[in-house]
C-alpha positions in Angstrom: 72.2 21.6 27.7 73.3 22.3 24.2 74.5 25.9 24.3 76.3 28.1 26.8 78.6 31.1 27.1 80.8 32.9 29.7 79.9 36.5 30.4 80.4 39.4 32.8 77.7 41.1 34.8 77.6 44.8 33.9 74.7 45.8 36.1 70.9 46.3 35.9 68.6 48.6 34.0 65.1 48.5 32.7 63.5 48.0 29.3 60.1 49.2 28.1 58.1 46.8 25.9 55.8 47.8 23.1 52.7 47.7 25.4 54.4 50.1 27.9 55.4 47.4 30.4 58.6 48.0 32.3 60.9 45.0 32.6 63.9 45.0 35.0 66.8 43.4 33.3 70.4 42.5 34.0 73.0 43.4 31.3 75.5 40.6 30.7 78.5 41.1 28.4 78.4 37.6 26.8 81.5 36.5 24.9 83.0 36.4 22.5 84.4 33.1 23.8 86.9 30.9 22.1 86.8 27.1 22.3 90.1 26.2 24.0 89.6 22.5 24.4 87.2 19.7 23.4 87.0 16.7 25.7 85.8 13.4 24.5 84.6 10.2 26.2 87.4 8.1 24.6 90.2 10.3 25.7 89.0 12.0 28.9 86.2 9.8 30.1 83.5 12.5 29.5 82.4 14.9 26.8 82.7 18.6 27.4 83.7 21.9 25.7 86.0 24.3 27.4 85.5 28.0 26.6 87.8 30.9 27.3 86.7 34.5 27.9 88.3 38.0 28.3 91.6 38.4 26.5 94.6 39.4 28.5 98.2 40.4 27.6 100.7 37.5 27.3 102.7 38.7 30.2 99.8 38.0 32.6 99.8 34.3 31.7 102.3 31.7 32.9 103.9 29.1 30.6 101.5 26.2 31.4 98.6 28.5 30.5 100.2 29.7 27.3 100.9 26.1 26.3 97.4 25.1 26.9 95.9 28.0 24.9 98.4 27.7 22.0 96.1 25.4 20.0 93.3 27.8 20.1 95.5 30.8 19.3 94.1 33.0 22.1 95.2 34.4 25.4 92.3 34.5 27.8 91.8 35.0 31.5 88.8 32.8 32.4 88.2 29.1 31.4 85.1 27.1 32.1 83.8 23.7 30.9 80.3 23.1 29.7 78.8 19.7 29.0 77.1 20.4 25.6 75.0 17.7 24.2 75.6 17.0 20.5 78.1 19.9 20.2 79.9 20.3 16.9 82.3 22.9 18.2 86.1 22.5 17.5 89.2 24.1 19.1 89.5 27.7 17.8 85.8 28.3 17.1 84.2 31.4 18.5 81.0 31.6 20.5 79.2 34.9 20.6 76.1 36.2 22.3 73.8 35.5 19.3 73.7 31.8 20.2 70.8 32.9 22.4 67.7 34.7 21.1 65.0 36.9 22.7 62.3 34.8 24.2 64.5 31.9 25.3 65.0 30.8 28.9 68.4 30.5 30.4 70.1 29.5 33.7 72.7 31.9 35.0 75.4 30.8 37.5 77.5 33.3 39.5 79.3 33.9 42.8 77.2 36.0 45.3 78.5 39.1 46.9 80.5 38.7 50.1 79.2 40.1 53.4 82.0 38.8 55.7 81.3 37.4 59.1 77.6 38.1 59.7 75.1 37.6 62.5 72.1 35.4 62.4 69.6 38.3 61.7 71.3 39.2 58.4 72.5 35.7 57.6 69.4 33.7 58.4 66.7 36.4 58.7 66.0 35.6 62.3 64.1 37.9 64.6 65.5 40.3 67.3 65.1 39.3 70.9 62.8 41.4 73.2 64.0 44.8 74.1 62.5 44.7 77.7 61.7 42.3 80.6 65.3 41.5 81.5 66.4 40.5 78.0 69.9 41.7 77.0 72.2 43.3 77.0 72.5 41.8 73.5 69.3 41.8 71.4 70.7 40.5 68.1 72.3 37.3 69.4 71.4 33.7 68.4 69.0 33.0 71.3 68.1 29.4 72.5 70.4 26.7 71.2 68.0 23.9 72.1 67.1 21.7 75.1 69.6 21.6 78.0 68.9 18.1 79.3 68.8 16.0 76.2 70.6 15.9 73.8 72.8 18.4 75.8 74.5 19.6 72.6 73.9 21.9 69.6 72.4 19.8 66.8 74.1 19.9 63.4 72.6 22.4 61.0 71.8 25.0 63.6 71.6 28.5 62.1 74.6 30.4 63.6 76.7 33.4 62.8 79.5 33.0 60.2 80.7 33.7 56.7 77.8 35.0 54.5 78.0 35.2 50.7 80.8 34.2 48.2 79.0 31.0 47.2 78.0 29.7 43.8 74.4 30.2 43.1 72.4 29.3 39.9 69.2 31.2 39.1 66.9 29.1 36.9 64.5 30.0 34.0 65.4 33.6 33.4 63.9 34.9 30.2 66.1 36.6 27.5 64.6 40.0 26.8 67.0 41.2 24.2 70.3 40.2 22.5 72.5 42.9 21.0 75.1 41.4 18.8 76.8 44.7 18.0 77.4 45.5 21.7 77.9 41.8 22.6 75.4 41.9 25.4 72.4 39.8 26.6 69.6 41.3 28.6 67.9 38.8 30.9 64.8 39.5 33.0 65.4 39.8 36.7 68.6 39.7 38.8 71.5 37.3 38.6 74.1 36.5 41.4 77.2 38.4 41.8 78.6 42.0 42.0 79.2 44.2 39.0 81.9 43.0 36.7 81.8 39.5 38.1 82.0 36.5 35.9 78.8 34.6 35.2 78.0 31.4 33.2 74.9 31.5 31.0 73.4 28.2 29.6 70.0 27.3 28.1 67.5 26.3 30.8 67.6 22.7 31.7 64.2 22.6 33.4 62.2 24.3 30.7 
């Protein structure tokens, strides 16, 4: 990975190509991001670049945060590290959306929408139980938990009700349809994790 940026998911729309093909795209407000820290193998044990995104008033930051951001001369809300191979970025540099170009492939990481405590049908896509022949009164329950004689317990990994969503997910190999430097947005083909206005991390595809 040699380039990355922090962005905000603005929503989805569609773009028509020159041949009339309609492409569904996600609009990401990418950057501008400031380099707030550069980590090195000699000092920190690994090499990485820390980027900051979305400026905020000084009153919304505490003293440790202000002290950390002082070297970069910025006041930002979100910080994230990227391991950029062969990076020449220095503290205070700016990274904007034009680091990517149309036609490239990117990986987008975000936190999925939260659905709260959810049953097995919504959470694991299981089937309903029969509506007749003495089944019930609940038709959306888990169903059989396994054999009763051996091992006489529920095996680990059984799909059960529980918290659904609010987990980090990375979608690989999304193609960049358009980059608008004036608006500071990247249009990527398809959907990315997260709700509107949620923070996402865009990096060049590692498996392409």
